Residue, then its C-alpha position, 0 to 999 in steps of 0.5 A: x790756455x791760462x795765456x788767454x786770460x792774461x792776454x785780455x788783461x794786457x790788452x784792457x790795460x793798453x787800451x785804458x793807456x792809450x785811450x786816456x793818453x790820447x784824450x789827454x794829448x789829442x784834445x779829447x780824442x778817444x782812440x779805443x772806442x767810439x761812443x765817446x767821440x759821438x759825445x764830444x762831437x756832439x758838444x763841439x758843434x754846440x761850441x763846447x769843446x775843440x778839435x771836432x774835425x779830429x774827433x770826425x776823422x777818427x771814425x774812418x781811420x777807426x773803421x779802416x783798422x776793423x775792415x784792415x784786420x777782417x782783410x787779413x784774417x779771411x786772406x791768410x785764414x789761419x789754420x788755429x786762432x793763435x796764428x790768427x791773434x799773432x797777425x793781428x798783434x803785429x799789425x796792431x804793434x806797428x801802427x802803436x809804433x807809427x802813433x808814437x812817432x807821429x806823436x813825437x813829430x808833433x813837437x811841444x805845441x800844436x793845435x787841433x786844426x792841424x793835418x799833422x795832428x789829424x794824421x796822428x789821431x787817426x793812426x791811434x784810432x786805427x790801432x785801437x780799431x785793431x784790437x777791437x776787431x781782434x775779438x770778433x775775428x779770432x775766436x777764443x775765450x775772453x772778455x771785452x778789453x776795450x771798453x768796460x761799461x759792459x764788464x762793470x755792468x755784468x760784474x754788478x749783476x754777478x755780485x748781486x746774484x751771489x748775494x741772493x738767497x734765490x739765486x741756485x747754487x749752479x748760476x751762482x757757480x757761473x757767476x763767480x766765474x765770470x765776475x773772476x774773469x771779468x774783475x781783473x780786466x776792469x782793474x787793469x783798464x783802471x791802472x792802465x788809464x792812470x799809467x797813460x796819463x801819467x806816462x804822458x805827463x812824464x815823457x810825452x808821446x814816447x810813452x806809447x813805446x810802453x803799449x807797442x812793446x806790450x802788444x809785440x810780446x802778445x804776438x811773440x807769445x802767440x806764435x810761440x803757442x801757434x798751434x797749442x789752441x788747436x791742440x787743446x780743442x781737438 
């Protein structure tokens, strides 16, 4: 089951990459989580920033990604978690590729109020809605891989427990194991964020081909191990 942990690290890097790329390219749009868009919409209404309509339309697109993910899993009723993971990975890869193509078609100059920009952002939000829904629809061990706030908070608490002489040894073992799972995801997210910004500056929206290929590779690996989790858990 080691590949499941690796999946979380790859997905964390992809979330940081795509979220940062969309932020720098689409007027501050967050695609991987909605909290940031709430803040930016509030700022936009008060006259700060731009692209309020773009950020508003990201919400129904994100919701649609979650809904479609749920419908696919419920309709197909996969017999193992990895079969369900394969379907959602494939769906997210297709949406990331569509996000890339929509971005490339924008050209060099575009405004936040253009419908082509809004559609582009909605596709990106839909793709990341699928990733957010994945961990809640497919039962498997793992850590949150789209938003790092909770992970960072938990790691800090675990490190404090490890340093405290009042914490019993069994609790320290649990804290050490939890931190060991979360720290790689946090680092991967940060590195992905840097890579997303640098890649967009270098090659524009074509940079989205990398996360699309990354999720495709996860889909292929999930299909190769489509029965492995079932055998381990039985």
